[in-house]
Each structure stands twice: as C-alpha cells, then as structure tokens.
C-alpha positions, 0 to 999 in steps of 0.5 A: 500500500505504501508503494502505491501511495508513493507512486501516486504522489510522484505522479501528481508532482510529475503532472504539476510540472508537466502541466506547467511545461505544456501550458505554462508558456501560454500563461507567460505569453498572456501576462506579457513575459514571453510574448515576444520569445521565439518558438525555440526559446519557448520549447527550451523553457518547456523542456527545462520544466519537462526535465523535472516532470521526468525526474518524478514520472520515471521513478513513479512508473519504475516503482509502481510497475508490477514487474518491478515489485510494484502494485500496478500493471502497466495499463493501470499505471497509464489509466491512473496517470491520465486521471491525475493529468486531467485532475491536475490540469483542471485545478491549474487551469481554473487557478491560472487561466481565469477565463476558462470555464469547467462545463457539463461536458467536461464533467461528463468526460471526467466521469468516463475516465473514472469509469475507465479506472474502474474497468482497469482495476476489475479482476481478469477472469 
C-alpha cells in the first residue's frame, strides 16, 4: 500500500510540472513575459520544466510497475496517470487561466475516465 501511495504522489508532482511545461508558456505569453520569445526559446523553457516532470514520472512508473515489485500493471499505471493529468490540469487551469470555464461536458468526460479506472482495476477472469 505504501508503494502505491508513493507512486501516486510522484505522479501528481510529475503532472504539476508537466502541466506547467505544456501550458505554462501560454500563461507567460498572456501576462506579457514571453510574448515576444521565439518558438525555440519557448520549447527550451518547456523542456527545462519537462526535465523535472521526468525526474518524478520515471521513478513513479519504475516503482509502481508490477514487474518491478510494484502494485500496478502497466495499463493501470497509464489509466491512473491520465486521471491525475486531467485532475491536475483542471485545478491549474481554473487557478491560472481565469477565463476558462469547467462545463457539463467536461464533467461528463471526467466521469468516463473514472469509469475507465474502474474497468482497469476489475479482476481478469
């Protein structure tokens, strides 16, 4: 159980960095900080943040993978990661991008992801 919790916490931290690597430059541009940056500078900036993402994602997957003694199958790890990604993204988008609205169809799609998690963890017979 401890390995599962550590794996999930590492995935959460990883996804915070991932969200800022993928979307942080948009916020910087809107606020005028990186508005005139060339594309290669934006890419390098994002890669720098993504390095931090990988510093948490790789250990999480290594530790959490069943074949390495962890509690999760490869598919379960991926489903968990996707749900964490959307959860972290939603929180950051709502806090940092004030104009974005969470709508009913977003909630419906998230419920489908929760169903995906349930199906991923059903025992195989």
